[in-house]
SESELUM-153302 format. One record per residue (C-alpha): residue in three letters; x, y, z. Coordinates in steps of 0.02 Angstrom, whole numbers, plus 50000, padded with zeros to 5 digits. Layout:
N
ALAXYZ ...
% end
This chain:
507
UNK500005000050000 UNK500715016949951 UNK499925032750017 UNK500055048949920 UNK499645064450019 UNK499105080349932 UNK499145097250018 UNK500115091150170 UNK501095106450224 UNK502925106450270 UNK502555110650452 UNK501455095350476 UNK502715084050389 UNK504115090650500 UNK503055087650654 UNK502785069550601 UNK504605067450553 UNK505235070650730 UNK504135057250810 UNK504745039650848 UNK503115030850897 UNK502735012850941 UNK501245002150899 UNK500394985950948 UNK500534970350843 UNK501744960250738 UNK501204968450575 UNK501074986950539 UNK499324993750570 UNK498505003950432 UNK498605020050532 UNK500485018550550 UNK500735015050365 UNK499645029750321 UNK500645041650430 UNK502285035250358 UNK501605040450190 UNK501185057450264 UNK502925060750331 UNK503225049950485 UNK505065045250471 UNK505375033650617 UNK504555018950705 UNK505055011350872 UNK504944992650902 UNK504684983851068 UNK504554965951125 UNK502694965451088 UNK503094967850902 UNK504284953150884 UNK504064934250880 UNK505464928450764 UNK506834935150650 UNK505824930750494 UNK504274939550560 UNK505304954850608 UNK506104955550435 UNK504374954750356 UNK503774968750470 UNK505204980450428 UNK504974976550243 UNK503144981150262 UNK503624997750339 UNK504875001450201 UNK503584997750069 UNK502855014450121 UNK504535023550110 UNK506215015550095 UNK507115027850209 UNK506055025350365 UNK507095023250522 UNK506685007450618 UNK507265008950798 UNK507354996450940 UNK507884995651122 UNK509064980751107 UNK510454981951235 UNK510744963351247 UNK510854956251423 UNK509364960151533 UNK508574972151408 UNK508144962451252 UNK506764964451125 UNK507404952450992 UNK507304938051116 UNK506034944851239 UNK505214927751265 UNK506814917551279 UNK508154928651353 UNK509624936151262 UNK510994926851170 UNK512174940851224 UNK512744946051397 UNK512424964051443 UNK513574978651474 UNK514034974451654 UNK514654957351602 UNK515674964751461 UNK516384978051575 UNK516874964851703 UNK517904955851570 UNK518614972551512 UNK519154966751340 UNK518644980251217 UNK518864968751068 UNK517634956551147 UNK516394970751175 UNK516624976550995 UNK516364958850931 UNK514764956451033 UNK514074973050970 UNK514514968650791 UNK513604952050800 UNK512104960050883 UNK512144973450748 UNK512214960350611 UNK510654952050680 UNK509744968750688 UNK510284973350512 UNK509724956650442 UNK508014960050516 UNK507934977550442 UNK508244987150605 UNK509435001650583 UNK509395012250743 UNK509765004450911 UNK509375014251069 UNK511005007951145 UNK512285007551222 UNK512065014051399 UNK513515025551437 UNK512925028451614 UNK514265026951749 UNK513395016451881 UNK514185025352028 UNK512685021952141 UNK512525003452181 UNK510735006652241 UNK510215012352067 UNK508575003452029 UNK508525005851840 UNK510315005851772 UNK511324992951868 UNK511904979151752 UNK511434989751601 UNK513014999851635 UNK514774993851595 UNK515234998151775 UNK515635011651903 UNK517275017751828 UNK517115032051700 UNK518625026951596 UNK518075008751586 UNK516325014151535 UNK517065025951405 UNK518155013151318 UNK516775000151311 UNK515495012851252 UNK516655017151108 UNK516914998751066 UNK515034995851067 UNK514695010850956 UNK516055005050837 UNK515334987450832 UNK513564992850793 UNK513985006450668 UNK515284995850581 UNK513854985150516 UNK512724999650472 UNK511645000750629 UNK511625018050707 UNK512055018550892 UNK511065029451012 UNK512165032351164 UNK511145035051322 UNK510575042151446 UNK511345059451431 UNK512045067351538 UNK512115051351642 UNK510825041351742 UNK512055031551848 UNK512035041352011 UNK510175039852046 UNK509125029752168 UNK507485033452078 UNK506845025451918 UNK506345039151795 UNK504965027951731 UNK504125031151899 UNK504685048451958 UNK505975062151925 UNK507725057551986 UNK508825071752049 UNK510725072252042 UNK511525085352152 UNK513365084652104 UNK514475099352060 UNK515085102851885 UNK516815096151922 UNK516085079151969 UNK514955079351817 UNK516405082251699 UNK517545069751786 UNK516245056051797 UNK514595056851702 UNK515205065651546 UNK516785055451514 UNK515925041351417 UNK514845053551318 UNK516365063651264 UNK517175047551206 UNK515615041851112 UNK515465058551025 UNK517295057750974 UNK516985040050909 UNK515565046450799 UNK513995040050884 UNK512565044350767 UNK511315047950906 UNK511225052151090 UNK509715049051202 UNK509295061451339 UNK508865056751518 UNK507365062451617 UNK508425067851765 UNK508585084351857 UNK510395089751861 UNK510365104451980 UNK512105111051939 UNK511575114351759 UNK509695116951768 UNK508815116751937 UNK507095118251857 UNK506905106451709 UNK507455088451677 UNK508855086251551 UNK507655081251411 UNK506785098151424 UNK508315108851464 UNK509095120651335 UNK510605122451450 UNK510925103651443 UNK510405098551267 UNK510955114051172 UNK512205122351289 UNK513115106851351 UNK512825093251221 UNK512805103451061 UNK513915118351099 UNK515135112651233 UNK515335094351184 UNK515115097650998 UNK513855083950960 UNK513095086450787 UNK512055070650770 UNK510285066050819 UNK509665069650995 UNK508285057551044 UNK507235059051201 UNK506945044651319 UNK505145038651322 UNK504035053851335 UNK502695044551430 UNK503885040751575 UNK503245048551735 UNK504805059351761 UNK504135070451621 UNK502335065351591 UNK501755067451771 UNK502265085751775 UNK502175091851596 UNK501095079451502 UNK501705071551341 UNK501125085651227 UNK501945100051320 UNK503425089151362 UNK503715085551178 UNK503615104051132 UNK504835108751269 UNK506025094751218 UNK506115100351037 UNK506305118451092 UNK507715113351208 UNK508685105051067 UNK508005087351050 UNK507715081250872 UNK506655065650896 UNK505285061251020 UNK505295043251078 UNK503575037351132 UNK502755020351125 UNK503365009851269 UNK501695012951352 UNK500695024351236 UNK500675015651068 UNK499155020950968 UNK498685032950830 UNK497935045450951 UNK499645047851032 UNK500435051950864 UNK499055064250821 UNK499145072650991 UNK501015075350978 UNK500965080550796 UNK499615093450831 UNK500485099850988 UNK502075103350888 UNK501135111650746 UNK500125122450867 UNK501705127450961 UNK502495133650800 UNK500935143150749 UNK500795151650919 UNK502645156150921 UNK503105145051069 UNK504195133850959 UNK505255142250823 UNK504855134750654 UNK506695134050609 UNK507045123550766 UNK505735110650713 UNK506415110950535 UNK508185108250598 UNK507615093550704 UNK506725085650556 UNK508255088150447 UNK509335078750572 UNK508115064250572 UNK508165063650382 UNK510065064550382 UNK510185049350494 UNK508905040250389 UNK509965043850235 UNK511515036850323 UNK510645020650370 UNK509845019150198 UNK511545020550114 UNK512215006450223 UNK510734995350183 UNK510964998849998 UNK512744992449992 UNK512514978750121 UNK513114980250299 UNK514114964250289 UNK515304972350165 UNK515804985650290 UNK517554982550354 UNK517984984250538 UNK519334980950665 UNK520244964550671 UNK519164951050750 UNK519854939850886 UNK519724920950879 UNK517984914350910 UNK517114930450860 UNK516894928150672 UNK515134929450600 UNK514144914450658 UNK515244910850808 UNK514314909550974 UNK515134925351035 UNK513784928651164 UNK514144912351256 UNK516014915251241 UNK515784932151325 UNK514604925551459 UNK515824911851509 UNK517244924351521 UNK516174935751629 UNK515884922851766 UNK516704925651934 UNK516724909552034 UNK517174909552220 UNK517324893452318 UNK516794892352499 UNK517894886252641 UNK517384868152619 UNK517874857752467 UNK516574859952331 UNK515724844752259 UNK514924848852091 UNK513054846152081 UNK512894829052000 UNK511024825452012 UNK509474835751979 UNK509464850052106 UNK508124861752170 UNK508314879652106 UNK507594893152219 UNK507464909352123 UNK507244924752233 UNK506384936652115 UNK506304955552138 UNK505044966452049 UNK505704969851874 UNK505984987851822 UNK505054994151669 UNK506584994351555 UNK506894975851584 UNK505074970851593 UNK504344954951666 UNK504114945451502 UNK505914939851486 UNK506384924051583 UNK507964923951687 UNK508874912151802 UNK509764895651777 UNK508414882551803 UNK508094879551618 UNK509954877651584 UNK510194865951732 UNK508714855651671 UNK509614853651506 UNK511174847251595 UNK510294838151738 UNK508564832251683 UNK507304832351824 UNK507894848851897 UNK506474857251991 UNK506244875652028 UNK505214888052125 UNK505094906952124 UNK505014916952286 UNK504664935352319 UNK505054934552505 UNK506224925352623 UNK505274908952621 UNK506654897952693 UNK505514884352762 UNK504564883452598 UNK506184881552501 UNK506824867852616 UNK505184858552606 UNK505124859652416 UNK506944854552397 UNK506874839052505 UNK508524829852488 UNK509034838852329 UNK510504850752323 UNK509904868652328 UNK510454881852203 UNK509904899052264 UNK509784912252127 UNK509714930652173 UNK509734947052080 UNK510494962452166 UNK510494954152336 UNK511364969552410 UNK509794979952372 UNK508544967652446 UNK508724963552632 UNK507444949552615 UNK508604940552494 UNK510024941752621 UNK508854934752753 UNK508384920352639 UNK510214916152603 UNK510614916952790 UNK509264904052825 UNK509704892552681 UNK511564892352715 UNK511274889152900 UNK510174874152859 UNK511074868152703 UNK512904873752695 UNK513134864952528 UNK511944877452444 UNK512614885652285 UNK512284904352269 UNK512124912452097 UNK512084931552090 UNK511374937751924 UNK511344956351963 UNK512674968252028 UNK514034958552117 UNK514074969652271 UNK513724957652415 UNK515104946952490 UNK515244929752408 UNK514424915952509 UNK513894898052488 UNK514804881952447 UNK515064890052277 UNK514664908052234 UNK514434912252051 UNK514294930151993 UNK513634930851814 UNK513594950051801 UNK511894949551718 UNK510344938951692 UNK510394935451506 UNK510004917651450 UNK511824914751404 UNK512354920351578 UNK511204907051649 UNK511974894051536 UNK513744898651587 UNK513244898051771 UNK512414881051751 UNK514014874151676 UNK514974880451826 UNK513724872751948 UNK513964855451874 UNK515814857751845 UNK515834857651655 UNK516194876151627 UNK517524880651502 
% end
């Protein structure tokens, strides 16, 4: 279906061009295809839109039947945040695992392979990597999505990730500017505030973003955080001082500035999505991400009309909207040129052994990321089907609760008959009763942030000292158990690597 629009004015087309909306379904709805014909230049994909690589490739082809330069974006970080494998768990460990290995060539190789898979499915803009320096171990939303707490480590791996993605024609979107690492509030739920001085900001938060800009990242995503040293009144996404003054003028970034999800409560609860979008474009943003929660035609129309009305009333300069739209089209042209010549023909850095196309680089990386600590007693590998007790915290919105995690499925593959239970409180007696005589494998995620998990481990280890402990979040708590395995993330491949270590077959 091809839609020809007559009499659609430049202002309306520009307003559509700067939107990056989502939708429901595994095929493109008619309203979305119609608006692509009218000027909509980008579409955002989420887990609800994807069931298989073939289906995803058909979906992106359907979108490009409307216009061949449409940007197809996705939030595919690998690790805990996956959309390509939302129902299975990722084939790639996340940033924290890669940072723990600290091999930039490994990080580059993982990003290249992830980029190849995206490109083969027709996705050409990835809202990744996270360049946040996770300096606050209590952070509820970044955590394992960061390469780590050290600015220089985060910087070198951010650069490697950007190089890996863009080397195969997928534009990187480095996030969450100017840095979401030092927060204890999830911006999906409320407005985080960072009260550090400018010297700390430049020495910590901004180091990875400077490096990414120097490496040529095609896009940067803003954070919905209040950075009082730069703008005590508006979150970064809506702040001219931060987006234009700091990012454009001081740091010299000339690519696409994308907002984080406009329906997140850090912005929406105070400003609403319409006014928030107008303020974001006025502040220097070029593209409005929306669709994680609001994903219908009405949302697109509301935002389009809000931008048009703001220009007509003089609140938003027309040239600012035109400039934003031009930057979207420029990135679309870059990705289109890469698709035209084939991303696989793009040369890149030398590739280390085991990382060639088709190699199981994700599992290689997950195995290398394991940190295994033995207890005081000699460790006997688990040789018969164990009982896996998964202590499960509430998932944050970015990760979602659709994606499975843990090691039970992988242990079942190695030790058929493995049983498992999920617990949201310190149910020690229930675990012991369910386990019976089986060895217990206790799986936790960010145990240092959840006192009830610590209580559960105390009880289990007192009753069953041979319990194996697997930490699949931040490795902040002291190792404990007959064997303590830190996976540095909860991707499916991290679970597989951990299961191998439990039974003593890890490589």
